C-alpha positions in Angstrom: -16.9 17.2 11.3 -19.6 20.4 10.5 -18.8 19.2 7.0 -16.3 18.3 4.6 -14.8 21.1 4.5 -14.1 21.6 7.5 -12.6 18.2 7.2 -10.2 18.2 4.9 -9.0 21.9 7.0 -8.2 19.8 9.8 -6.5 16.9 8.0 -4.8 19.1 6.3 -3.5 20.9 9.8 -2.4 17.2 12.0 -1.0 15.9 9.4 0.9 17.4 7.3 3.8 14.4 7.4 1.1 12.4 5.3 -0.3 15.2 3.1 2.8 17.4 2.7 5.9 15.0 3.8 8.1 17.0 1.5 7.8 20.0 3.8 9.1 17.8 6.8 11.4 15.2 4.4 12.1 16.8 1.1 15.8 18.4 2.5 16.7 14.8 3.4 20.3 14.1 1.9 20.1 10.7 -0.6 20.0 7.1 1.8 20.5 4.7 -1.0 23.8 3.2 1.0 21.7 3.1 4.6 22.4 4.2 7.7 24.3 1.9 10.1 27.3 3.9 9.7 25.8 6.9 11.4 25.9 6.6 15.3 22.7 6.2 17.5 22.7 10.0 18.6 23.2 11.2 15.4 20.7 9.1 13.7 17.8 10.6 17.0 19.1 14.2 16.1 18.3 13.6 13.1 15.4 12.5 12.5 13.8 14.7 15.8 11.5 16.4 13.3 9.8 13.0 11.8 9.8 12.3 15.5 7.8 15.8 16.5 6.0 15.2 13.3 4.4 11.8 14.5 3.7 12.6 17.8 1.5 15.8 16.6 -0.1 13.7 13.8 -4.4 14.4 14.8 -5.1 10.5 13.9 -8.6 10.9 14.4 -8.6 13.3 11.6 -6.2 11.7 9.1 -8.3 8.7 9.0 -11.8 10.1 9.7 -12.8 8.5 12.8 -15.6 7.7 14.7 -15.5 8.2 18.2 -17.9 5.4 20.1 -18.6 5.7 24.2 -19.3 1.0 23.8 -16.8 -0.9 23.4 -13.2 0.7 20.7 -9.7 1.3 20.0 -8.2 3.5 21.9 -7.0 6.0 20.2 -5.4 9.3 22.5 -5.4 7.8 25.8 -9.1 8.1 26.9 -10.9 8.7 23.8 -12.2 5.3 22.0 -13.4 5.2 18.1 -14.3 2.6 15.2 -11.7 0.3 13.7 -11.8 0.5 9.9 -10.1 -2.4 9.1 -13.3 -3.6 8.0 -13.2 -0.7 5.4 -10.1 -0.7 3.2 -10.8 -1.1 -0.1 -11.2 -3.3 -1.9 -12.9 -5.8 0.7 -10.4 -8.8 2.2 -10.7 -11.9 0.3 -11.3 -15.0 3.0 -8.1 -16.5 4.4 -8.9 -20.4 6.1 -5.4 -19.9 7.7 -4.7 -16.4 8.9 -6.3 -13.1 9.1 -5.1 -9.9 6.1 -3.3 -7.4 7.1 -3.6 -4.2 5.2 -1.1 -1.6 3.8 -2.5 1.6 2.2 0.2 3.6 0.3 0.9 6.9 0.8 4.0 8.7 -0.4 7.7 7.9 -1.1 10.7 9.0 -2.7 13.5 6.6 -4.1 16.5 6.3 -1.2 15.5 8.7 1.0 11.8 7.6 2.9 8.5 5.7 2.1 5.2 6.6 4.0 2.6 4.3 4.8 -0.1 2.8 7.1 0.0 -0.9 8.4 -4.7 -1.8 9.4 -4.6 -4.7 11.5 -7.6 -6.7 12.5 -8.1 -7.5 15.7 -4.9 -10.2 16.4 -3.7 -9.9 13.3 0.1 -10.3 13.1 3.2 -8.9 11.2 5.9 -11.6 11.5 9.6 -11.3 12.7 11.3 -9.5 9.6 14.4 -7.0 9.9 15.1 -3.8 8.1 18.4 -3.9 6.9 20.7 -0.5 7.4 17.5 1.6 7.7 15.8 3.7 10.5 12.0 3.8 11.4 9.7 5.5 12.9 6.2 4.6 13.4 3.6 6.0 15.2 0.0 3.9 16.6 -3.0 6.0 15.2 -5.2 3.9 17.0 -5.8 0.3 19.0 -2.4 -1.7 20.1 0.4 -4.0 19.7 2.5 -6.4 21.2 6.0 -5.9 20.1 8.9 -8.7 20.5 11.7 -6.5 19.3 15.8 -7.8 18.7 19.0 -6.4 18.2 21.7 -7.5 15.4 24.7 -7.7 16.2 27.4 -5.3 14.8 29.7 -6.5 12.8 33.3 -6.7 14.0 34.6 -3.5 11.0 32.0 -1.1 11.3 32.4 -0.8 6.9 31.3 -4.3 6.7 27.7 -4.8 5.3 25.6 -5.6 8.9 23.2 -7.4 6.2 23.5 -10.3 3.8 21.1 -11.4 1.2 20.0 -15.2 1.5 17.8 -17.1 -0.9 15.0 -16.8 1.4 15.0 -12.8 1.6 11.7 -11.6 0.5 10.8 -9.0 -2.0 8.5 -6.3 0.0 6.4 -5.5 -2.8 5.8 -9.3 -3.1 4.7 -8.9 1.2 1.7 -6.9 -0.3 0.7 -9.6 -2.5 -2.0 -12.6 -1.8 -1.4 -15.4 -0.3 1.4 -16.6 1.6 5.1 -17.2 1.2 7.9 -20.5 -0.1 8.5 -21.2 3.6 7.7 -20.4 7.1 7.6 -22.0 9.6 9.3 -21.6 13.4 10.0 -24.8 13.9 14.1 -24.7 15.2 16.6 -27.7 13.7 17.8 -30.3 16.8 20.7 -29.3 16.0 23.4 -26.9 18.3 24.2 -25.0 15.9 22.2 -22.6 13.4 21.2 -23.5 10.2 23.3 -22.5 7.2 22.6 -18.2 7.6 22.0 -17.9 11.0 22.8 -14.5 12.7 23.4 -13.3 15.9 21.0 -11.4 17.5 19.7 -10.0 21.4 16.5 -9.9 22.5 15.0 -7.2 24.1 12.2 -8.0 25.0 8.1 -7.6 24.9 6.3 -4.0 25.3 2.5 -3.1 24.1 2.3 -0.4 22.2 -1.2 1.9 22.8 -1.8 5.1 20.7 -0.6 7.6 20.8 2.6 6.3 21.1 5.7 7.0 18.6 9.3 4.4 19.0 12.2 4.0 16.2 14.2 1.5 15.5 17.6 1.6 14.6 20.4 0.0 11.9 21.1 -2.5 15.1 19.0 -1.5 18.1 15.1 -2.9 18.3 16.0 -3.7 13.9 13.9 -7.0 14.1 9.9 -6.9 15.6 7.9 -8.4 14.9 3.4 -6.5 15.8 0.5 -8.5 17.4 -2.6 -6.4 17.7 -5.0 -6.4 20.5 -8.8 -7.1 20.8 -9.4 -4.0 19.0 -7.2 -4.7 16.0 -5.0 -1.4 14.9 -3.3 1.3 12.6 0.6 1.9 12.4 1.9 4.9 11.1 5.6 4.1 9.2 8.2 5.8 8.1 11.2 4.5 6.3 14.6 6.0 6.0 15.5 4.5 3.3 12.8 2.5 1.7 13.5 -1.1 1.1 15.4 -1.7 -1.9 16.1 -5.1 -3.2 18.2 -3.4 -5.5 20.7 -2.1 -2.5 21.1 -4.7 -0.2 18.2 -3.5 1.1 15.2 -6.6 1.1 12.4 -7.6 3.9 13.5 -10.8 5.5 11.4 -12.6 7.8 13.1 -15.2 10.2 12.4 -17.3 13.4 14.2 -17.5 16.2 16.5 -20.4 17.0 16.8 -21.3 20.5 18.8 -24.8 20.6 22.0 -23.9 21.2 22.8 -23.5 24.4 26.1 -22.0 24.3 23.9 -18.8 22.9 21.3 -17.8 25.5 17.8 -18.5 25.3 15.7 -16.4 27.5 12.8 -13.8 27.1 16.0 -11.4 27.1 19.1 -12.0 25.8 21.4 -14.1 22.9 19.6 -16.0 20.3 20.7 -17.2 17.0 17.7 -15.9 14.4 17.2 -18.1 11.4 16.1 -16.5 6.9 12.7 -17.8 6.2 10.6 -17.8 3.4 7.2 -15.5 4.5 4.7 -17.5 6.7 2.0 -19.6 4.7 -0.7 -17.6 7.8 0.4 -14.6 6.7 -1.1 -12.1 3.9 -0.7 -8.3 3.9 -3.0 -6.8 0.8 -2.5 -3.1 0.0 -5.7 -0.8 -0.4 -7.7 2.1 -0.2 -9.2 3.8 2.7 -11.0 7.6 1.9 -7.7 9.1 0.0 -5.3 7.3 1.6 -3.5 4.5 -0.3 -3.2 3.4 -4.5 -5.8 3.7 -6.1 -7.2 0.1 -7.9 
C-alpha cells in the first residue's frame, strides 16, 4: 500500500464481513435454539450471502500481508506471503509440550453469530472438537490446513437434541486460556464397547484446504473436525452460526476416536465411536491482537 489512507480504504472495501458484519449478518434471526432442525439445502441457501462474502474477501488487505518471492505461505493460489503468527500480541509464552494457536476476536452478537480468526504457527493443531447444533463457515486466509472431519449420527427423533453435555465438556472461553485442560488423551479403552458418553459418528476422511478455500460444516454433516497447519502455518477466519454458548447447550467438547469395537467400523472412512475428553494437555490457544484485529489487552 502506498500509505495508511489507501490501506484503510482497501481494508474496508474488501472485508465488509469483518469491518461491518451487520451489513451481511444483521438480518439474521435469533438462532438461540441452534440449526439442527433446518435441512441442509435450506441452510446452504440461508448462508449463501456469507459464503459469497468470504469468497470475495481480500486476505492480503485484511491482514496487511507482505508478499515474498522466497519461501512463504500461499494466499491466493499463486502469491506467497510472510505468515503473521509471530506478530500477534502479546508474545506467546514458550510451551514445552506443543505449539500455540492464536485467536483474534472480530465480532459477536449473542444467539446470532461470532467471527474470529485462528492463526496457526507451522504444523500447529486444533484437536478434534464439535460445534453443537451450529453451522460454521471457514475461509483459509493464507497457508494450508489438513482437515480430519466426521459426520455426527442423526438421532431417530428429529426434535431430539442432537448433542448432550458431558462432564468433560470445555467452555469455549476456557479454550482460549493458557495451559491445557484436565483431560486429554487419545488413548482408547480395550473394551469392545465405547466408554460412557460415546457418540456414533462417521469419518469423512482427510482433505487439504489451501487459501483461498471456503468451506462449511453443518449441525450433523462435517460437524466435528481437527485442523493441522502446513509447514508455513495458516490463518483461518470462522463465522459461527450461532456462537458457542454454555447456557444454551452449545459448549465446545473435544473428542478422541474410539476404534476398538469391530462391529462399528474403522479405517479412514466409515462408522466409529467418538468419546468426549478434556482439552488435550499439549493444545494451547491464546487470544491476542494483530493490528486492529482482536481484543485489547
